[in-house]
NUDO-202812 format. One record per residue (C-alpha): x, y negated, z. Coordinates in steps of 0.25 Angstrom, whole numbers, padded with zeros to 4 digits. Layout:
<sites>
<site><x>X</x><y>Y</y><z>Z</z></site>
...
</sites>
This chain:
<sites>
<site><x>0101</x><y>0070</y><z>-0094</z></site>
<site><x>0089</x><y>0061</y><z>-0093</z></site>
<site><x>0088</x><y>0053</y><z>-0107</z></site>
<site><x>0085</x><y>0038</y><z>-0103</z></site>
<site><x>0072</x><y>0035</y><z>-0112</z></site>
<site><x>0072</x><y>0020</y><z>-0112</z></site>
<site><x>0087</x><y>0020</y><z>-0116</z></site>
<site><x>0084</x><y>0028</y><z>-0127</z></site>
<site><x>0072</x><y>0018</y><z>-0130</z></site>
<site><x>0081</x><y>0007</y><z>-0128</z></site>
<site><x>0094</x><y>0011</y><z>-0135</z></site>
<site><x>0084</x><y>0015</y><z>-0148</z></site>
<site><x>0076</x><y>0002</y><z>-0147</z></site>
<site><x>0063</x><y>0007</y><z>-0143</z></site>
<site><x>0064</x><y>-0001</y><z>-0129</z></site>
<site><x>0059</x><y>-0015</y><z>-0129</z></site>
<site><x>0053</x><y>-0017</y><z>-0114</z></site>
<site><x>0047</x><y>-0009</y><z>-0103</z></site>
<site><x>0040</x><y>-0011</y><z>-0089</z></site>
<site><x>0048</x><y>-0006</y><z>-0078</z></site>
<site><x>0060</x><y>-0001</y><z>-0085</z></site>
<site><x>0068</x><y>0006</y><z>-0074</z></site>
<site><x>0056</x><y>0013</y><z>-0069</z></site>
<site><x>0051</x><y>0016</y><z>-0084</z></site>
<site><x>0066</x><y>0022</y><z>-0085</z></site>
<site><x>0066</x><y>0030</y><z>-0073</z></site>
<site><x>0054</x><y>0037</y><z>-0076</z></site>
<site><x>0056</x><y>0041</y><z>-0091</z></site>
<site><x>0068</x><y>0047</y><z>-0085</z></site>
<site><x>0062</x><y>0055</y><z>-0074</z></site>
<site><x>0049</x><y>0060</y><z>-0079</z></site>
<site><x>0041</x><y>0063</y><z>-0092</z></site>
<site><x>0031</x><y>0054</y><z>-0095</z></site>
<site><x>0018</x><y>0052</y><z>-0104</z></site>
<site><x>0020</x><y>0039</y><z>-0112</z></site>
<site><x>0012</x><y>0032</y><z>-0123</z></site>
<site><x>0013</x><y>0023</y><z>-0133</z></site>
<site><x>-0002</x><y>0017</y><z>-0141</z></site>
<site><x>-0004</x><y>0016</y><z>-0155</z></site>
<site><x>-0016</x><y>0010</y><z>-0161</z></site>
<site><x>-0023</x><y>0015</y><z>-0173</z></site>
<site><x>-0025</x><y>0004</y><z>-0183</z></site>
<site><x>-0021</x><y>0012</y><z>-0194</z></site>
<site><x>-0019</x><y>0027</y><z>-0201</z></site>
<site><x>-0004</x><y>0027</y><z>-0196</z></site>
<site><x>0006</x><y>0021</y><z>-0189</z></site>
<site><x>0017</x><y>0015</y><z>-0195</z></site>
<site><x>0031</x><y>0013</y><z>-0193</z></site>
<site><x>0030</x><y>0001</y><z>-0184</z></site>
<site><x>0023</x><y>0011</y><z>-0174</z></site>
<site><x>0037</x><y>0021</y><z>-0176</z></site>
<site><x>0044</x><y>0014</y><z>-0164</z></site>
<site><x>0033</x><y>0019</y><z>-0153</z></site>
<site><x>0032</x><y>0032</y><z>-0159</z></site>
<site><x>0048</x><y>0033</y><z>-0158</z></site>
<site><x>0046</x><y>0029</y><z>-0144</z></site>
<site><x>0035</x><y>0040</y><z>-0142</z></site>
<site><x>0044</x><y>0051</y><z>-0150</z></site>
<site><x>0056</x><y>0047</y><z>-0140</z></site>
<site><x>0051</x><y>0048</y><z>-0127</z></site>
<site><x>0043</x><y>0062</y><z>-0131</z></site>
<site><x>0057</x><y>0066</y><z>-0134</z></site>
<site><x>0063</x><y>0064</y><z>-0120</z></site>
<site><x>0050</x><y>0073</y><z>-0114</z></site>
<site><x>0039</x><y>0060</y><z>-0112</z></site>
<site><x>0026</x><y>0062</y><z>-0118</z></site>
<site><x>0021</x><y>0053</y><z>-0127</z></site>
<site><x>0006</x><y>0047</y><z>-0127</z></site>
<site><x>0001</x><y>0041</y><z>-0142</z></site>
<site><x>-0010</x><y>0032</y><z>-0138</z></site>
<site><x>-0017</x><y>0031</y><z>-0151</z></site>
<site><x>-0026</x><y>0018</y><z>-0149</z></site>
<site><x>-0041</x><y>0023</y><z>-0154</z></site>
<site><x>-0046</x><y>0013</y><z>-0143</z></site>
<site><x>-0037</x><y>0001</y><z>-0144</z></site>
<site><x>-0036</x><y>0001</y><z>-0159</z></site>
<site><x>-0050</x><y>-0003</y><z>-0159</z></site>
<site><x>-0046</x><y>-0015</y><z>-0152</z></site>
<site><x>-0033</x><y>-0018</y><z>-0159</z></site>
<site><x>-0020</x><y>-0022</y><z>-0152</z></site>
<site><x>-0016</x><y>-0037</y><z>-0152</z></site>
<site><x>-0001</x><y>-0034</y><z>-0149</z></site>
<site><x>0007</x><y>-0040</y><z>-0159</z></site>
<site><x>-0005</x><y>-0044</y><z>-0168</z></site>
<site><x>-0008</x><y>-0058</y><z>-0174</z></site>
<site><x>-0022</x><y>-0054</y><z>-0176</z></site>
<site><x>-0033</x><y>-0045</y><z>-0173</z></site>
<site><x>-0031</x><y>-0030</y><z>-0178</z></site>
<site><x>-0044</x><y>-0026</y><z>-0187</z></site>
<site><x>-0053</x><y>-0018</y><z>-0180</z></site>
<site><x>-0055</x><y>-0003</y><z>-0184</z></site>
<site><x>-0066</x><y>0007</y><z>-0183</z></site>
<site><x>-0065</x><y>0018</y><z>-0173</z></site>
<site><x>-0066</x><y>0028</y><z>-0185</z></site>
<site><x>-0053</x><y>0020</y><z>-0192</z></site>
<site><x>-0045</x><y>0022</y><z>-0178</z></site>
<site><x>-0050</x><y>0036</y><z>-0175</z></site>
<site><x>-0044</x><y>0039</y><z>-0190</z></site>
<site><x>-0031</x><y>0031</y><z>-0186</z></site>
<site><x>-0030</x><y>0038</y><z>-0173</z></site>
<site><x>-0029</x><y>0053</y><z>-0179</z></site>
<site><x>-0020</x><y>0048</y><z>-0191</z></site>
<site><x>-0010</x><y>0041</y><z>-0181</z></site>
<site><x>-0009</x><y>0053</y><z>-0174</z></site>
<site><x>-0003</x><y>0060</y><z>-0185</z></site>
<site><x>0009</x><y>0050</y><z>-0186</z></site>
<site><x>0014</x><y>0054</y><z>-0172</z></site>
<site><x>0017</x><y>0070</y><z>-0174</z></site>
<site><x>0029</x><y>0066</y><z>-0182</z></site>
<site><x>0036</x><y>0061</y><z>-0170</z></site>
<site><x>0029</x><y>0066</y><z>-0158</z></site>
<site><x>0029</x><y>0080</y><z>-0153</z></site>
<site><x>0016</x><y>0087</y><z>-0150</z></site>
<site><x>0022</x><y>0098</y><z>-0142</z></site>
<site><x>0028</x><y>0101</y><z>-0128</z></site>
<site><x>0025</x><y>0095</y><z>-0115</z></site>
<site><x>0027</x><y>0081</y><z>-0120</z></site>
<site><x>0019</x><y>0081</y><z>-0134</z></site>
<site><x>0013</x><y>0069</y><z>-0138</z></site>
<site><x>0000</x><y>0065</y><z>-0133</z></site>
<site><x>-0012</x><y>0056</y><z>-0141</z></site>
<site><x>-0022</x><y>0048</y><z>-0134</z></site>
<site><x>-0032</x><y>0039</y><z>-0140</z></site>
<site><x>-0036</x><y>0026</y><z>-0130</z></site>
<site><x>-0050</x><y>0027</y><z>-0137</z></site>
<site><x>-0052</x><y>0039</y><z>-0128</z></site>
<site><x>-0053</x><y>0030</y><z>-0116</z></site>
<site><x>-0055</x><y>0015</y><z>-0122</z></site>
<site><x>-0067</x><y>0020</y><z>-0131</z></site>
<site><x>-0077</x><y>0021</y><z>-0120</z></site>
<site><x>-0072</x><y>0012</y><z>-0109</z></site>
<site><x>-0082</x><y>0003</y><z>-0101</z></site>
<site><x>-0078</x><y>-0011</y><z>-0103</z></site>
<site><x>-0083</x><y>-0016</y><z>-0090</z></site>
<site><x>-0077</x><y>-0006</y><z>-0082</z></site>
<site><x>-0064</x><y>-0007</y><z>-0090</z></site>
<site><x>-0064</x><y>-0022</y><z>-0087</z></site>
<site><x>-0067</x><y>-0020</y><z>-0073</z></site>
<site><x>-0056</x><y>-0010</y><z>-0070</z></site>
<site><x>-0044</x><y>-0014</y><z>-0079</z></site>
<site><x>-0047</x><y>-0028</y><z>-0084</z></site>
<site><x>-0045</x><y>-0035</y><z>-0069</z></site>
<site><x>-0030</x><y>-0029</y><z>-0072</z></site>
<site><x>-0027</x><y>-0038</y><z>-0084</z></site>
<site><x>-0026</x><y>-0054</y><z>-0083</z></site>
<site><x>-0028</x><y>-0061</y><z>-0095</z></site>
<site><x>-0017</x><y>-0070</y><z>-0090</z></site>
<site><x>-0007</x><y>-0059</y><z>-0092</z></site>
<site><x>-0013</x><y>-0053</y><z>-0106</z></site>
<site><x>-0011</x><y>-0067</y><z>-0111</z></site>
<site><x>0004</x><y>-0067</y><z>-0110</z></site>
<site><x>0005</x><y>-0053</y><z>-0118</z></site>
<site><x>0012</x><y>-0055</y><z>-0132</z></site>
<site><x>0001</x><y>-0049</y><z>-0139</z></site>
<site><x>-0009</x><y>-0058</y><z>-0133</z></site>
<site><x>-0001</x><y>-0070</y><z>-0131</z></site>
<site><x>0004</x><y>-0070</y><z>-0146</z></site>
<site><x>-0009</x><y>-0070</y><z>-0152</z></site>
<site><x>-0013</x><y>-0082</y><z>-0144</z></site>
<site><x>0000</x><y>-0091</y><z>-0144</z></site>
<site><x>-0003</x><y>-0089</y><z>-0159</z></site>
<site><x>-0017</x><y>-0092</y><z>-0158</z></site>
<site><x>-0022</x><y>-0080</y><z>-0165</z></site>
<site><x>-0034</x><y>-0073</y><z>-0162</z></site>
<site><x>-0035</x><y>-0062</y><z>-0151</z></site>
<site><x>-0048</x><y>-0055</y><z>-0148</z></site>
<site><x>-0052</x><y>-0051</y><z>-0134</z></site>
<site><x>-0055</x><y>-0037</y><z>-0142</z></site>
<site><x>-0038</x><y>-0037</y><z>-0143</z></site>
<site><x>-0036</x><y>-0044</y><z>-0129</z></site>
<site><x>-0042</x><y>-0031</y><z>-0124</z></site>
<site><x>-0031</x><y>-0022</y><z>-0130</z></site>
<site><x>-0021</x><y>-0024</y><z>-0120</z></site>
<site><x>-0030</x><y>-0020</y><z>-0108</z></site>
<site><x>-0034</x><y>-0007</y><z>-0117</z></site>
<site><x>-0020</x><y>-0004</y><z>-0119</z></site>
<site><x>-0017</x><y>-0005</y><z>-0103</z></site>
<site><x>-0029</x><y>0005</y><z>-0101</z></site>
<site><x>-0024</x><y>0013</y><z>-0111</z></site>
<site><x>-0009</x><y>0014</y><z>-0103</z></site>
<site><x>-0018</x><y>0017</y><z>-0090</z></site>
<site><x>-0027</x><y>0028</y><z>-0096</z></site>
<site><x>-0013</x><y>0035</y><z>-0101</z></site>
<site><x>-0007</x><y>0033</y><z>-0087</z></site>
<site><x>-0021</x><y>0040</y><z>-0082</z></site>
<site><x>-0023</x><y>0051</y><z>-0093</z></site>
<site><x>-0008</x><y>0054</y><z>-0096</z></site>
<site><x>0001</x><y>0048</y><z>-0086</z></site>
<site><x>0007</x><y>0039</y><z>-0096</z></site>
<site><x>0017</x><y>0031</y><z>-0089</z></site>
<site><x>0023</x><y>0022</y><z>-0102</z></site>
<site><x>0017</x><y>0015</y><z>-0113</z></site>
<site><x>0026</x><y>0013</y><z>-0125</z></site>
<site><x>0023</x><y>0000</y><z>-0135</z></site>
<site><x>0028</x><y>-0010</y><z>-0144</z></site>
<site><x>0033</x><y>-0022</y><z>-0137</z></site>
<site><x>0022</x><y>-0030</y><z>-0141</z></site>
<site><x>0014</x><y>-0020</y><z>-0132</z></site>
<site><x>0021</x><y>-0024</y><z>-0119</z></site>
<site><x>0009</x><y>-0032</y><z>-0113</z></site>
<site><x>-0001</x><y>-0021</y><z>-0116</z></site>
<site><x>0009</x><y>-0010</y><z>-0111</z></site>
<site><x>0012</x><y>-0018</y><z>-0097</z></site>
<site><x>-0004</x><y>-0021</y><z>-0095</z></site>
<site><x>-0005</x><y>-0005</y><z>-0096</z></site>
<site><x>0007</x><y>-0003</y><z>-0085</z></site>
<site><x>-0001</x><y>-0014</y><z>-0076</z></site>
<site><x>-0014</x><y>-0008</y><z>-0078</z></site>
<site><x>-0009</x><y>0006</y><z>-0073</z></site>
<site><x>-0001</x><y>-0001</y><z>-0062</z></site>
<site><x>-0013</x><y>-0008</y><z>-0058</z></site>
<site><x>-0024</x><y>0003</y><z>-0058</z></site>
<site><x>-0015</x><y>0016</y><z>-0055</z></site>
<site><x>-0003</x><y>0010</y><z>-0047</z></site>
<site><x>0006</x><y>0017</y><z>-0056</z></site>
<site><x>0018</x><y>0012</y><z>-0064</z></site>
<site><x>0017</x><y>0014</y><z>-0080</z></site>
<site><x>0027</x><y>0008</y><z>-0090</z></site>
<site><x>0028</x><y>0001</y><z>-0103</z></site>
<site><x>0038</x><y>0000</y><z>-0114</z></site>
<site><x>0039</x><y>-0008</y><z>-0127</z></site>
<site><x>0047</x><y>-0005</y><z>-0139</z></site>
<site><x>0052</x><y>-0018</y><z>-0147</z></site>
<site><x>0045</x><y>-0023</y><z>-0159</z></site>
<site><x>0054</x><y>-0017</y><z>-0171</z></site>
<site><x>0056</x><y>-0027</y><z>-0183</z></site>
<site><x>0065</x><y>-0025</y><z>-0194</z></site>
<site><x>0078</x><y>-0033</y><z>-0195</z></site>
<site><x>0069</x><y>-0043</y><z>-0204</z></site>
<site><x>0060</x><y>-0046</y><z>-0194</z></site>
<site><x>0048</x><y>-0039</y><z>-0200</z></site>
<site><x>0041</x><y>-0029</y><z>-0192</z></site>
<site><x>0047</x><y>-0014</y><z>-0193</z></site>
<site><x>0038</x><y>-0006</y><z>-0204</z></site>
<site><x>0032</x><y>-0015</y><z>-0212</z></site>
<site><x>0034</x><y>-0014</y><z>-0226</z></site>
<site><x>0029</x><y>-0020</y><z>-0240</z></site>
<site><x>0020</x><y>-0007</y><z>-0241</z></site>
<site><x>0016</x><y>-0008</y><z>-0227</z></site>
<site><x>0016</x><y>0000</y><z>-0214</z></site>
<site><x>0024</x><y>0012</y><z>-0215</z></site>
<site><x>0016</x><y>0023</y><z>-0211</z></site>
<site><x>0019</x><y>0033</y><z>-0202</z></site>
<site><x>0009</x><y>0043</y><z>-0207</z></site>
<site><x>0015</x><y>0053</y><z>-0217</z></site>
<site><x>0002</x><y>0052</y><z>-0226</z></site>
<site><x>0004</x><y>0035</y><z>-0227</z></site>
<site><x>0019</x><y>0035</y><z>-0229</z></site>
<site><x>0027</x><y>0044</y><z>-0238</z></site>
<site><x>0040</x><y>0050</y><z>-0230</z></site>
<site><x>0047</x><y>0042</y><z>-0242</z></site>
<site><x>0041</x><y>0029</y><z>-0240</z></site>
<site><x>0044</x><y>0031</y><z>-0225</z></site>
<site><x>0058</x><y>0035</y><z>-0227</z></site>
<site><x>0061</x><y>0024</y><z>-0236</z></site>
<site><x>0055</x><y>0014</y><z>-0226</z></site>
<site><x>0066</x><y>0018</y><z>-0216</z></site>
<site><x>0076</x><y>0018</y><z>-0227</z></site>
<site><x>0074</x><y>0004</y><z>-0231</z></site>
<site><x>0078</x><y>-0001</y><z>-0216</z></site>
<site><x>0084</x><y>-0013</y><z>-0216</z></site>
<site><x>0098</x><y>-0012</y><z>-0212</z></site>
<site><x>0098</x><y>-0020</y><z>-0200</z></site>
<site><x>0086</x><y>-0010</y><z>-0195</z></site>
<site><x>0092</x><y>0003</y><z>-0198</z></site>
<site><x>0100</x><y>0007</y><z>-0185</z></site>
<site><x>0088</x><y>0001</y><z>-0176</z></site>
<site><x>0078</x><y>0009</y><z>-0183</z></site>
<site><x>0088</x><y>0022</y><z>-0182</z></site>
<site><x>0086</x><y>0020</y><z>-0167</z></site>
<site><x>0072</x><y>0017</y><z>-0166</z></site>
<site><x>0066</x><y>0026</y><z>-0177</z></site>
<site><x>0074</x><y>0038</y><z>-0177</z></site>
<site><x>0080</x><y>0049</y><z>-0168</z></site>
<site><x>0095</x><y>0047</y><z>-0172</z></site>
<site><x>0104</x><y>0047</y><z>-0160</z></site>
<site><x>0109</x><y>0033</y><z>-0155</z></site>
<site><x>0124</x><y>0039</y><z>-0162</z></site>
<site><x>0119</x><y>0042</y><z>-0174</z></site>
<site><x>0112</x><y>0028</y><z>-0176</z></site>
<site><x>0125</x><y>0021</y><z>-0170</z></site>
<site><x>0134</x><y>0028</y><z>-0181</z></site>
<site><x>0122</x><y>0023</y><z>-0191</z></site>
<site><x>0124</x><y>0008</y><z>-0186</z></site>
<site><x>0139</x><y>0008</y><z>-0190</z></site>
<site><x>0135</x><y>0010</y><z>-0206</z></site>
<site><x>0134</x><y>-0003</y><z>-0214</z></site>
<site><x>0133</x><y>-0008</y><z>-0227</z></site>
<site><x>0126</x><y>0002</y><z>-0237</z></site>
<site><x>0129</x><y>0014</y><z>-0228</z></site>
<site><x>0117</x><y>0008</y><z>-0219</z></site>
<site><x>0109</x><y>0015</y><z>-0228</z></site>
<site><x>0114</x><y>0029</y><z>-0222</z></site>
<site><x>0107</x><y>0024</y><z>-0209</z></site>
<site><x>0094</x><y>0020</y><z>-0217</z></site>
<site><x>0092</x><y>0034</y><z>-0223</z></site>
<site><x>0094</x><y>0041</y><z>-0209</z></site>
<site><x>0084</x><y>0033</y><z>-0205</z></site>
<site><x>0074</x><y>0036</y><z>-0215</z></site>
<site><x>0077</x><y>0050</y><z>-0214</z></site>
<site><x>0075</x><y>0049</y><z>-0198</z></site>
<site><x>0062</x><y>0042</y><z>-0198</z></site>
<site><x>0056</x><y>0049</y><z>-0210</z></site>
<site><x>0060</x><y>0063</y><z>-0204</z></site>
<site><x>0053</x><y>0059</y><z>-0190</z></site>
<site><x>0041</x><y>0056</y><z>-0198</z></site>
<site><x>0040</x><y>0064</y><z>-0210</z></site>
<site><x>0050</x><y>0075</y><z>-0207</z></site>
<site><x>0063</x><y>0078</y><z>-0212</z></site>
<site><x>0060</x><y>0084</y><z>-0225</z></site>
<site><x>0052</x><y>0072</y><z>-0230</z></site>
<site><x>0064</x><y>0063</y><z>-0223</z></site>
<site><x>0073</x><y>0071</y><z>-0233</z></site>
<site><x>0063</x><y>0072</y><z>-0243</z></site>
<site><x>0064</x><y>0056</y><z>-0243</z></site>
<site><x>0077</x><y>0055</y><z>-0244</z></site>
<site><x>0079</x><y>0063</y><z>-0255</z></site>
<site><x>0068</x><y>0054</y><z>-0262</z></site>
<site><x>0074</x><y>0041</y><z>-0258</z></site>
<site><x>0087</x><y>0046</y><z>-0263</z></site>
<site><x>0082</x><y>0050</y><z>-0277</z></site>
<site><x>0074</x><y>0037</y><z>-0279</z></site>
<site><x>0086</x><y>0027</y><z>-0274</z></site>
<site><x>0098</x><y>0035</y><z>-0278</z></site>
<site><x>0095</x><y>0043</y><z>-0290</z></site>
<site><x>0085</x><y>0031</y><z>-0295</z></site>
<site><x>0075</x><y>0042</y><z>-0297</z></site>
<site><x>0062</x><y>0047</y><z>-0290</z></site>
<site><x>0058</x><y>0057</y><z>-0281</z></site>
<site><x>0044</x><y>0065</y><z>-0279</z></site>
<site><x>0044</x><y>0061</y><z>-0265</z></site>
<site><x>0044</x><y>0046</y><z>-0268</z></site>
<site><x>0029</x><y>0040</y><z>-0266</z></site>
<site><x>0022</x><y>0044</y><z>-0277</z></site>
<site><x>0007</x><y>0039</y><z>-0284</z></site>
<site><x>0001</x><y>0048</y><z>-0293</z></site>
<site><x>-0006</x><y>0042</y><z>-0305</z></site>
<site><x>-0013</x><y>0049</y><z>-0316</z></site>
<site><x>-0004</x><y>0049</y><z>-0331</z></site>
<site><x>-0017</x><y>0043</y><z>-0339</z></site>
<site><x>-0016</x><y>0032</y><z>-0329</z></site>
<site><x>-0001</x><y>0028</y><z>-0334</z></site>
<site><x>-0005</x><y>0032</y><z>-0348</z></site>
<site><x>-0014</x><y>0020</y><z>-0347</z></site>
<site><x>-0004</x><y>0011</y><z>-0339</z></site>
<site><x>-0003</x><y>0007</y><z>-0325</z></site>
<site><x>0001</x><y>-0007</y><z>-0320</z></site>
<site><x>0013</x><y>-0006</y><z>-0313</z></site>
<site><x>0009</x><y>-0018</y><z>-0304</z></site>
<site><x>-0004</x><y>-0011</y><z>-0299</z></site>
<site><x>0004</x><y>0001</y><z>-0295</z></site>
<site><x>0015</x><y>-0004</y><z>-0288</z></site>
<site><x>0004</x><y>-0010</y><z>-0280</z></site>
<site><x>-0004</x><y>0002</y><z>-0278</z></site>
<site><x>0010</x><y>0010</y><z>-0274</z></site>
<site><x>0013</x><y>-0004</y><z>-0265</z></site>
<site><x>0024</x><y>-0008</y><z>-0272</z></site>
<site><x>0017</x><y>-0022</y><z>-0272</z></site>
<site><x>0006</x><y>-0027</y><z>-0263</z></site>
<site><x>-0001</x><y>-0036</y><z>-0274</z></site>
<site><x>0001</x><y>-0042</y><z>-0289</z></site>
<site><x>0009</x><y>-0054</y><z>-0283</z></site>
<site><x>0017</x><y>-0044</y><z>-0276</z></site>
<site><x>0020</x><y>-0035</y><z>-0289</z></site>
<site><x>0024</x><y>-0047</y><z>-0296</z></site>
<site><x>0034</x><y>-0053</y><z>-0286</z></site>
<site><x>0041</x><y>-0038</y><z>-0285</z></site>
<site><x>0041</x><y>-0038</y><z>-0301</z></site>
<site><x>0049</x><y>-0052</y><z>-0301</z></site>
<site><x>0057</x><y>-0048</y><z>-0292</z></site>
<site><x>0060</x><y>-0034</y><z>-0300</z></site>
<site><x>0057</x><y>-0025</y><z>-0289</z></site>
<site><x>0049</x><y>-0014</y><z>-0297</z></site>
<site><x>0056</x><y>-0003</y><z>-0305</z></site>
<site><x>0048</x><y>0009</y><z>-0314</z></site>
<site><x>0057</x><y>0021</y><z>-0315</z></site>
<site><x>0069</x><y>0013</y><z>-0310</z></site>
<site><x>0067</x><y>0003</y><z>-0320</z></site>
<site><x>0063</x><y>-0012</y><z>-0316</z></site>
<site><x>0049</x><y>-0017</y><z>-0320</z></site>
<site><x>0050</x><y>-0030</y><z>-0329</z></site>
<site><x>0036</x><y>-0031</y><z>-0333</z></site>
<site><x>0025</x><y>-0035</y><z>-0323</z></site>
<site><x>0015</x><y>-0030</y><z>-0332</z></site>
<site><x>0022</x><y>-0016</y><z>-0333</z></site>
<site><x>0012</x><y>-0005</y><z>-0333</z></site>
<site><x>0016</x><y>0011</y><z>-0329</z></site>
<site><x>0013</x><y>0021</y><z>-0340</z></site>
<site><x>0018</x><y>0035</y><z>-0345</z></site>
<site><x>0030</x><y>0029</y><z>-0350</z></site>
<site><x>0035</x><y>0026</y><z>-0335</z></site>
<site><x>0034</x><y>0041</y><z>-0331</z></site>
<site><x>0046</x><y>0048</y><z>-0327</z></site>
<site><x>0040</x><y>0062</y><z>-0328</z></site>
<site><x>0028</x><y>0060</y><z>-0321</z></site>
<site><x>0032</x><y>0049</y><z>-0311</z></site>
<site><x>0035</x><y>0033</y><z>-0313</z></site>
<site><x>0043</x><y>0028</y><z>-0302</z></site>
<site><x>0040</x><y>0013</y><z>-0296</z></site>
<site><x>0050</x><y>0006</y><z>-0287</z></site>
<site><x>0049</x><y>-0007</y><z>-0280</z></site>
<site><x>0063</x><y>-0011</y><z>-0276</z></site>
<site><x>0073</x><y>-0001</y><z>-0273</z></site>
<site><x>0067</x><y>0006</y><z>-0262</z></site>
<site><x>0051</x><y>0008</y><z>-0265</z></site>
<site><x>0049</x><y>0019</y><z>-0277</z></site>
<site><x>0035</x><y>0025</y><z>-0280</z></site>
<site><x>0031</x><y>0036</y><z>-0289</z></site>
<site><x>0020</x><y>0035</y><z>-0299</z></site>
<site><x>0017</x><y>0049</y><z>-0303</z></site>
<site><x>0009</x><y>0052</y><z>-0315</z></site>
<site><x>-0001</x><y>0066</y><z>-0315</z></site>
</sites>
């Protein structure tokens, strides 16, 4: 029996809208295709805000389709205005190239690099860098009308708010359409997937292929994921939740998912794990304190996918020791310092800022006044507290911020 890809996308919450749904549904059911998602390379790693797109790549690859990961070494030089209220910082080519190399590592945890439909990596710098601008405008500029481009949300919202939109950024949607056409030519890519804010850019690509090739291609967008409180999913007090194992520990990643709001956990199980719909339906019946069981399953499944089963189990064990036993585990995030520094005394405030438990002096003061800090499970009562060798439990000090954030300071 053929598995219906679009039904899976709809049931799990990946589907927002698509071009020519009936034809795309038939295509995905009748043949295995190449499809792509583009990722700009503005940082060393993708963060959890990109995970929905990665899950789309993974889901369709498991159904036999070939994922093409487009790393935007070329378009990152410009900056995508979609969903942004101001221009992006322009990065150097060297920094972008380093980001491209680093970001590639993220996908190895989620996508298969073996078999007939192994993941394909492309970099749009390869075809954008040496474009002849005069020829490009002559051959492709005629297919885009300013009238139409002004109607797309990525442009319209900026103009409605009277925010600056440079000509540099205005070109972005033309380049993204050109990317789709190039991937159609070189890899027979028939589908582009992106976030809902990419709809205008994707439609431009579909239309460019139709006009220049007289062929049909398709676009599909995913919904914008926000938390039940309305915040952008993946943003925390400590910053981005990175998908690079070197930038965020498995415990911190596990803890991010474990701290999911009760109202979001079932939705996140559908979006970010591969549990069956039947299993998720059972978990949806949990209520009260029992909902924590679903959160632990979410944290285990999500962490297992990125960091592996062993690291997920370690993170769970660390959490049990830290929160249930009120002790600490060596797998907690750890900062090593020299013992003689403790002999002199270290400002607790400076240490908390260093490990990310406060963003500034005033932030520290607010948290202190709310009794948010503990040393070895005991409340901090002195704003000018210093850490000394008297605080050592063995060779370690456990610092806590609220009930859920813990960090070890280890003397050596």
